[in-house]
C-alpha positions in Angstrom: -3.2 -19.2 11.6 -0.2 -16.9 11.6 3.1 -18.7 11.3 6.3 -17.7 13.1 8.5 -15.8 10.8 11.5 -17.8 9.6 15.1 -16.6 9.1 15.7 -19.0 6.2 15.3 -16.6 3.2 13.9 -13.3 2.1 11.9 -15.4 -0.4 9.9 -16.6 2.6 8.7 -13.1 3.5 5.3 -11.7 2.7 4.4 -9.1 0.1 4.8 -5.5 0.9 1.3 -3.8 1.3 2.1 -1.2 -1.4 2.9 -3.9 -3.9 -0.1 -6.0 -2.9 -2.3 -2.9 -3.4 -0.7 -2.3 -6.8 -1.7 -5.8 -7.8 -5.2 -5.4 -6.6 -5.5 -2.0 -8.3 -4.4 -3.6 -11.6 -7.1 -6.2 -11.2 -9.8 -4.0 -12.7 -11.4 -4.7 -16.0 -9.5 -6.0 -19.0 -6.0 -5.1 -20.3 -4.1 -6.0 -23.3 -2.0 -9.2 -22.9 1.6 -10.0 -23.4 3.0 -6.7 -22.2 1.0 -4.4 -24.4 -0.9 -3.0 -21.3 -0.4 0.4 -19.9 0.9 -1.0 -16.6 3.9 -2.6 -18.3 4.5 0.6 -20.3 4.5 2.6 -17.0 6.8 0.1 -15.4 9.2 0.5 -18.3 9.2 4.3 -17.7 10.0 3.6 -14.0 13.1 1.6 -15.0 14.1 4.5 -17.3 13.8 6.9 -14.4 16.3 4.8 -12.3 18.6 3.4 -15.0 18.4 6.0 -17.8 16.9 6.3 -21.2 17.3 3.6 -23.9 17.2 0.6 -21.6 15.4 -2.5 -22.8 13.4 -4.1 -20.0 11.7 -7.5 -20.0 9.6 -9.1 -17.2 9.5 -12.7 -16.4 8.4 -15.1 -13.7 11.6 -15.9 -11.7 15.3 -15.2 -11.1 16.6 -18.4 -12.7 14.9 -17.5 -15.9 16.2 -13.9 -15.8 19.7 -15.1 -15.4 19.6 -17.9 -17.9 17.8 -16.0 -20.7 19.8 -12.9 -20.1 23.0 -14.9 -20.5 21.6 -16.8 -23.5 21.0 -13.5 -25.3 24.7 -12.6 -25.2 26.4 -15.9 -25.8 26.6 -18.7 -28.3 26.8 -22.4 -27.4 30.5 -22.5 -28.0 31.1 -19.8 -25.3 32.0 -20.0 -21.6 30.9 -17.9 -18.7 33.3 -16.9 -15.9 31.7 -16.8 -12.4 32.4 -17.5 -8.7 32.3 -21.1 -7.7 29.5 -20.4 -5.3 27.5 -18.3 -7.8 23.8 -19.0 -7.9 24.0 -19.8 -11.6 26.6 -22.5 -10.7 25.2 -24.0 -7.5 21.4 -23.4 -7.4 19.9 -23.4 -10.9 20.0 -27.1 -11.7 22.4 -26.7 -14.6 19.8 -24.4 -16.3 22.5 -22.1 -17.6 24.4 -24.9 -19.3 21.3 -26.6 -20.6 19.7 -23.5 -22.2 22.8 -21.6 -23.3 25.0 -24.5 -24.1 27.8 -22.6 -22.4 30.5 -24.0 -20.1 30.8 -22.4 -16.7 34.4 -21.5 -15.7 34.3 -21.2 -11.9 36.6 -19.2 -9.6 37.1 -20.2 -5.9 35.8 -17.4 -3.6 35.2 -17.3 0.2 32.9 -14.2 0.0 31.4 -14.7 -3.4 33.3 -11.9 -5.1 35.8 -12.4 -8.0 38.6 -10.2 -9.2 40.2 -9.3 -12.5 43.4 -11.1 -11.4 41.4 -14.3 -10.9 39.5 -14.0 -14.2 42.7 -13.4 -16.2 43.7 -17.1 -15.9 41.0 -18.0 -18.4 42.2 -15.6 -21.1 44.6 -18.1 -22.7 41.5 -19.9 -24.0 40.5 -17.0 -26.3 41.1 -18.0 -29.9 41.9 -21.6 -29.1 39.5 -23.7 -31.2 39.6 -26.7 -28.8 38.2 -24.7 -25.9 34.9 -23.0 -25.2 35.4 -19.3 -25.7 35.1 -16.9 -22.7 32.3 -14.4 -23.5 30.8 -13.3 -20.2 31.8 -12.6 -16.6 28.9 -13.0 -14.3 28.8 -11.5 -10.8 26.2 -11.4 -8.1 25.3 -8.3 -6.2 25.0 -8.7 -3.3 26.9 -12.0 -3.4 25.6 -15.4 -2.2 27.6 -14.7 1.0 25.9 -11.3 1.5 29.0 -9.3 0.5 28.9 -6.2 -1.7 30.9 -5.2 -4.7 32.0 -1.6 -4.5 31.5 0.5 -7.6 35.2 0.6 -8.4 35.4 -3.2 -8.2 32.6 -3.5 -10.7 34.2 -1.0 -13.1 37.5 -2.9 -13.1 35.7 -6.1 -14.0 33.8 -4.2 -16.7 36.8 -2.6 -18.2 38.6 -6.0 -18.2 35.7 -7.8 -19.8 35.1 -5.1 -22.5 38.8 -4.8 -23.4 38.9 -8.6 -24.0 35.7 -8.8 -26.1 33.5 -10.0 -23.2 30.4 -8.8 -21.5 29.7 -8.2 -17.8 26.4 -9.7 -16.5 25.0 -9.1 -13.0 22.7 -11.3 -11.0 21.0 -8.5 -9.1 18.6 -10.6 -7.0 19.6 -8.5 -4.0 20.9 -5.4 -5.9 18.6 -3.2 -3.8 20.3 -4.4 -0.6 23.7 -3.7 -2.0 22.8 -0.2 -3.2 21.3 0.6 0.2 24.6 -0.4 1.9 26.7 1.6 -0.5 24.4 4.6 -0.4 24.3 4.8 -4.2 21.6 4.8 -6.9 20.7 1.6 -8.7 22.2 3.0 -11.8 25.6 3.9 -10.2 26.5 0.3 -9.6 25.0 -1.1 -12.8 24.9 0.9 -16.0 27.4 3.6 -14.9 29.8 0.9 -13.7 29.8 -0.9 -17.0 27.2 -3.7 -16.5 25.9 -4.9 -19.9 23.0 -7.1 -18.8 21.2 -7.0 -15.4 18.8 -9.4 -13.7 16.9 -7.2 -11.4 15.2 -8.8 -8.4 11.9 -7.9 -7.0 10.7 -11.0 -5.1 13.3 -10.9 -2.4 12.6 -7.2 -1.7 8.9 -7.3 -1.0 7.5 -8.5 -4.3 5.0 -11.3 -4.8 6.5 -12.8 -8.0 8.4 -11.7 -11.0 11.9 -10.4 -12.0 13.2 -8.2 -14.7 16.0 -8.3 -17.2 17.6 -5.0 -18.3 19.8 -4.6 -21.3 21.8 -1.4 -21.3 22.7 -1.7 -24.9 19.6 -2.4 -27.1 21.7 -4.1 -29.7 22.2 -7.0 -27.3 18.4 -7.5 -27.0 17.4 -7.2 -30.6 16.1 -10.8 -30.7 15.2 -11.2 -27.0 11.5 -11.2 -27.5 11.9 -14.5 -29.3 14.3 -15.8 -26.7 11.8 -15.0 -23.9 8.9 -16.6 -25.7 11.0 -19.7 -26.5 12.1 -19.8 -22.9 8.5 -19.9 -21.8 8.7 -16.7 -19.9 6.2 -14.5 -21.9 3.3 -14.2 -19.5 -0.1 -13.3 -20.9 -1.3 -11.3 -17.9 1.9 -9.4 -17.6 0.3 -6.4 -15.8 0.3 -8.4 -12.5 4.1 -8.7 -12.7 5.0 -5.2 -14.1 2.7 -3.3 -11.7 4.8 -4.7 -8.8 7.8 -2.9 -10.2 5.8 0.4 -10.5 5.2 0.2 -6.7 8.8 -1.0 -5.9 10.4 1.8 -7.9 8.2 4.5 -6.6 8.7 6.6 -3.5 12.0 4.8 -2.8 10.2 1.7 -1.7 13.0 -0.5 -3.0 15.5 1.4 -0.8 13.2 1.5 2.3 12.7 -2.2 2.1 16.3 -3.0 1.6 17.5 -0.6 4.3 15.2 -2.2 6.8 16.2 -5.7 6.0 19.9 -4.7 6.2 19.3 -3.0 9.5 17.5 -6.0 11.0 20.5 -8.2 10.0 22.8 -5.9 12.0 20.5 -6.1 15.0 20.5 -9.9 14.8 24.3 -10.0 14.3 24.8 -7.9 17.5 22.6 -10.3 19.5 24.3 -13.4 18.1 27.8 -12.1 18.8 26.9 -12.2 22.5 26.3 -15.9 22.3 29.7 -17.7 22.7 28.4 -20.9 21.1 27.9 -19.1 17.8 30.7 -18.0 15.5 29.9 -15.5 12.7 31.9 -16.3 9.6 31.3 -13.4 7.2 31.2 -9.7 7.5 27.6 -8.7 7.7 27.0 -6.1 5.0 23.4 -6.8 3.7 20.6 -9.0 5.1 22.5 -12.3 5.4 24.3 -13.7 8.4 26.5 -16.8 8.2 27.4 -18.6 11.4 28.9 -21.9 12.7 26.8 -23.7 15.4 27.2 -26.9 17.2 25.8 -29.5 14.9 23.5 -31.0 17.6 21.9 -27.6 18.1 20.9 -26.9 14.5 17.9 -29.3 14.2 16.6 -28.4 17.6 16.6 -24.7 16.7 15.1 -25.5 13.3 12.1 -27.1 15.0 11.1 -23.6 16.2 12.6 -21.4 13.5 13.4 -22.7 10.1 16.7 -21.7 8.4 19.1 -23.4 6.0 22.3 -25.3 6.5 24.8 -23.6 4.3 27.9 -25.7 4.6 27.3 -29.1 6.2 31.0 -29.9 6.4 31.7 -26.7 8.5 28.3 -26.8 10.3 27.7 -23.4 8.9 24.2 -22.0 8.6 22.6 -18.9 7.0 20.2 -16.6 8.7 18.4 -14.0 6.6 16.2 -11.0 7.4 13.6 -9.4 5.3 11.7 -6.1 4.8 9.1 -7.4 7.2 11.4 -8.7 10.0 10.9 -6.9 13.3 13.0 -6.4 16.3 10.5 -8.5 18.2 11.0 -11.3 15.7 14.7 -11.2 16.4 14.3 -11.0 20.2 12.1 -14.1 20.2 14.5 -15.9 17.8 17.5 -15.2 19.9 15.6 -16.1 23.1 14.7 -19.5 21.6 18.4 -20.1 20.6 19.6 -19.3 24.1 17.0 -21.5 25.7 17.9 -24.4 23.5 21.6 -23.9 24.2 21.0 -23.9 27.9 18.8 -27.0 27.8 21.4 -28.8 25.7 24.1 -27.9 28.3 21.8 -29.3 31.1 21.3 -32.5 29.3 25.0 -32.8 28.6 25.9 -32.4 32.3 23.3 -35.0 33.2 
């Protein structure tokens, strides 16, 4: 039985047919395990096409592992990591970064999820002070947890600042494709060329079934990473089923097509929601996320028909997300349901 599409997360979406076909095509005969198969080698070449030669790519099961192990590779336990207060590594990874790296997270308040050089500077006084964890990495999310996008020049400023102070710049790129689609840039332009050192590249949220990738743009940073990945329980034996997904995603601009569509659907939904006076949109809609404030009484009633997440309970702010497989019909039905519930609630209030 088909379920009504939700607007909770692009993690809830299906798998793009091209990626599903790639998995099925890889399911023929036997292949060498642990990444020695030809699918993984071809996937590595695809990443080189997009990000340039001499990149080091590692596949793993999920985004939390990609972030945590990527950060572990470039830190020591006495280091600290600077990030936005609402960064996924701070709010939604169950302290995994702190547990596996031993590092302290130094957080910066941010309404849109972006941080600046000026904000990061306040932590520089810690450098060289033996009583404090030593800042070693600035971690940013692209697009941010609030759906906002770092422009190329903003990333370059952070990279220059980090590098000039002996630090690295890490990017959580779970929705990097959505950001690149908005900016009209290549994946490389807002990562390697902008000064990113380590990138967690997302596939699941953009039409993949499972699996993420870590990319090191300087191989000296990943010289021991094969051991870190194994110790981190992320070395999958049948790696071809993860890597082949990235062959499909990085071929024929599928990554861009999926992201452009998801972003476009968010704009369509935004336009419809702005016509409903009972809904207040709180963030500029740049990618595939919409944040809005609704009457607290309406939220559970709407969730009975279309699931979505409460984002900020104190503000009664929710998050709606679109995906590569969201259709205008899905949006029309969703908006219709919201309007009907609002009108029914008004009737009950009057009675």
